[in-house]
C-alpha positions in Angstrom: 14.9 2.2 -20.1 11.6 0.4 -20.6 9.2 1.9 -23.0 5.9 3.0 -21.4 2.7 2.4 -23.3 -0.7 3.6 -22.3 -3.4 0.9 -22.8 -7.0 1.9 -22.7 -9.5 0.0 -20.6 -11.2 -3.0 -22.2 -14.7 -2.2 -21.1 -15.1 1.2 -22.7 -17.8 -0.1 -25.1 -20.0 -0.9 -22.0 -22.4 1.4 -20.1 -21.3 2.8 -16.8 -23.7 0.4 -14.9 -22.4 -2.6 -16.8 -18.8 -1.6 -16.1 -19.5 -1.2 -12.4 -21.5 -4.4 -12.2 -18.9 -6.6 -13.8 -16.0 -8.2 -12.0 -13.1 -7.9 -12.1 -13.6 -4.2 -12.8 -11.1 -2.1 -14.8 -9.3 0.4 -12.6 -10.6 4.0 -12.9 -8.8 7.0 -11.4 -12.1 8.9 -10.7 -13.6 5.8 -8.9 -10.4 5.6 -6.8 -10.7 9.3 -5.8 -14.4 8.9 -5.1 -13.9 5.8 -3.0 -11.1 7.5 -1.0 -13.2 10.6 -0.3 -16.1 8.5 0.7 -13.9 6.4 3.0 -12.7 9.6 4.8 -16.3 10.7 5.4 -17.4 7.3 6.6 -14.5 6.9 9.0 -15.2 10.4 10.5 -18.8 9.4 11.0 -17.9 6.0 12.6 -15.4 7.7 14.9 -17.6 10.6 16.0 -21.1 9.0 16.0 -20.3 5.4 16.8 -17.0 5.9 18.7 -15.5 3.0 16.6 -12.7 1.2 18.5 -10.5 -1.2 16.7 -8.3 -3.8 18.4 -5.7 -5.8 16.5 -5.4 -3.4 13.5 -1.8 -4.3 13.0 -2.8 -7.9 12.0 -4.2 -6.4 8.7 -0.7 -5.0 7.9 0.2 -8.0 5.7 1.6 -8.0 2.2 0.0 -11.3 1.1 -3.5 -12.0 0.1 -5.9 -13.1 2.9 -9.5 -13.6 3.9 -11.3 -11.7 6.6 -14.3 -13.3 8.2 -16.7 -11.8 10.7 -20.2 -12.0 12.3 -22.8 -10.1 10.4 -25.3 -8.0 12.3 -25.6 -4.7 10.5 -24.9 -2.7 7.3 -22.2 -1.0 9.5 -20.1 -4.2 9.6 -18.4 -3.7 6.2 -17.6 0.0 6.8 -16.1 -0.8 10.2 -13.8 -3.5 8.8 -12.7 -1.4 5.9 -11.9 1.4 8.3 -9.1 -0.8 9.8 -7.2 -0.7 6.5 -5.0 2.2 5.4 -6.5 4.2 2.6 -3.8 3.2 0.1 -4.9 -0.4 0.4 -8.6 0.3 0.2 -8.9 -0.4 -3.5 -7.6 -4.0 -3.0 -10.1 -4.9 -0.3 -13.2 -6.6 -1.7 -16.2 -7.3 0.5 -18.3 -10.2 -1.0 -21.8 -8.8 -1.4 -25.0 -10.6 -2.4 -25.5 -10.0 -6.1 -29.3 -10.2 -5.9 -29.5 -7.5 -3.3 -26.5 -5.1 -3.6 -26.5 -5.2 -7.5 -30.2 -5.1 -8.1 -30.6 -1.3 -8.9 -28.6 1.5 -10.3 -28.1 3.3 -6.9 -27.1 0.1 -5.2 -24.7 -0.8 -8.0 -23.0 2.6 -7.8 -22.7 2.5 -4.0 -21.5 -1.1 -3.9 -18.9 -0.7 -6.7 -17.7 2.7 -6.0 -17.9 3.2 -2.3 -17.7 -0.4 -1.0 -15.6 -2.0 -3.8 -17.8 -5.0 -3.5 -17.4 -8.3 -5.3 -20.8 -9.5 -6.5 -21.5 -13.0 -5.1 -24.2 -15.2 -6.6 -25.4 -17.1 -3.6 -28.4 -18.8 -5.3 -27.8 -19.6 -9.0 -24.1 -20.3 -9.4 -22.2 -20.1 -6.1 -19.4 -22.3 -7.4 -18.6 -19.8 -10.1 -18.5 -17.0 -7.5 -16.1 -19.1 -5.3 -13.8 -19.6 -8.3 -13.8 -15.7 -8.8 -12.8 -15.4 -5.2 -10.0 -17.9 -5.6 -8.6 -16.0 -8.6 -8.8 -12.7 -6.7 -6.8 -14.2 -3.8 -4.2 -15.7 -6.2 -3.1 -12.1 -6.9 -0.8 -11.2 -4.0 -2.0 -8.3 -1.9 -5.8 -8.7 -2.4 -8.2 -9.0 0.6 -11.5 -10.7 0.5 -14.1 -9.9 3.3 -16.7 -12.5 3.9 -19.6 -12.8 6.3 -20.1 -16.6 6.5 -23.6 -16.3 8.1 -24.8 -15.3 4.7 -27.2 -12.6 6.0 -27.6 -10.1 8.8 -28.8 -11.5 12.2 -32.3 -10.5 13.3 -31.7 -11.3 16.9 -28.2 -10.1 17.7 -26.9 -13.7 18.0 -24.4 -15.2 15.6 -25.8 -18.0 13.4 -23.9 -21.0 12.1 -21.4 -20.3 9.3 -22.3 -21.6 5.9 -19.9 -24.0 4.1 -18.9 -21.6 1.3 -16.0 -20.2 3.2 -14.8 -23.7 4.0 -14.9 -24.7 0.3 -13.0 -21.5 -0.5 -10.0 -21.9 1.8 -9.7 -25.7 2.6 -6.5 -26.9 1.0 -5.6 -23.4 -0.2 -2.7 -21.2 1.0 -4.9 -18.2 1.9 -4.7 -17.1 5.6 -8.0 -16.3 7.3 -8.3 -13.6 9.9 -11.3 -13.9 12.2 -13.0 -10.6 13.4 -15.8 -9.9 15.7 -18.0 -6.8 15.7 -19.8 -5.8 18.9 -22.3 -3.0 19.0 -23.1 -2.8 15.3 -26.4 -4.7 15.9 -27.5 -2.1 18.6 -26.4 0.7 16.3 -28.2 -0.4 13.2 -30.3 -3.6 13.4 -31.9 -5.1 10.4 -35.2 -3.2 9.7 -34.1 0.1 11.3 -34.1 3.1 9.0 -31.7 5.3 10.9 -28.5 4.3 12.7 -28.3 4.9 16.4 -25.3 6.5 18.2 -24.1 3.3 19.8 -20.4 2.4 20.3 -19.0 -0.2 17.9 -16.0 -2.4 18.7 -14.0 -4.3 16.1 -11.7 -7.0 17.3 -9.2 -8.6 14.8 -7.8 -12.1 15.7 -4.8 -14.1 14.7 -4.6 -15.6 11.2 -5.7 -19.2 10.8 -4.5 -21.4 7.9 -6.3 -24.5 6.4 -3.8 -25.3 3.7 -3.2 -28.8 5.2 -6.8 -29.8 4.7 -8.0 -31.8 1.7 -10.6 -29.9 -0.3 -14.1 -31.4 0.1 -17.3 -31.2 2.1 -15.8 -32.8 5.2 -13.1 -30.1 5.4 -15.5 -27.4 4.6 -17.6 -28.3 7.6 -14.5 -28.4 9.8 -13.3 -25.0 8.5 -16.7 -23.4 9.1 -16.9 -24.7 12.6 -13.4 -23.6 13.4 -13.9 -20.1 12.1 -17.3 -19.8 13.8 -15.5 -20.6 17.1 -12.6 -18.2 16.4 -15.0 -15.3 15.7 -17.1 -16.2 18.8 -14.0 -16.3 21.0 -13.3 -12.6 20.1 -16.6 -11.5 21.6 -16.6 -9.6 24.9 -16.5 -12.2 27.7 -17.9 -10.0 30.5 -21.4 -8.6 30.4 -20.3 -5.2 31.4 -17.9 -5.1 28.5 -20.6 -5.8 25.9 -21.7 -2.7 24.0 -25.3 -1.7 24.7 
């Protein structure tokens, strides 16, 4: 029989805020419990208040590491996507979040780390380092990275062009990418609004796409970003009467 040994976390000499702001974070049972409880409350709210409808949920039932990309129209986007995963896998789903916004104050750090399980992404000073952190994360089988390649929430409801970061991340790498489209989240909670509205939200999950055969580089990054933009756009409602209002 193998000898079991308890090893203490390596970040116990840091303050709570420092531990939550760092990445990768050491696993903590109380954080897992708090995240699971928060997820149950958020899912109940999305179901009852926003009538969240998820199509293609079975595509998330993969055992390998993969990337999720989606349009970005609301703070409800991340919660809606994470609601498509079983609770037991929630602690291995990491939405990339802008470090300068979501990790700028103690309340935001606590919410982003504990509830969202966010990966702090430096989009201004050292984005290449953040991309390398993402690659290391995906190299560990079973992890999921959630990215909104537009970079910020739309102010018009229309999807903007995808930035090249996602292309640099997955071109020439064995990480499947699952495109998703969120409809109704902009109407429910647009940028600048203080209170969410009781609008229906639809999440559609598409088939996985692979870019492992592309050579890493800017040309491939441009192609990946274009293909993923089109894949997400193709999941949007095609009939005007189907679009959530």
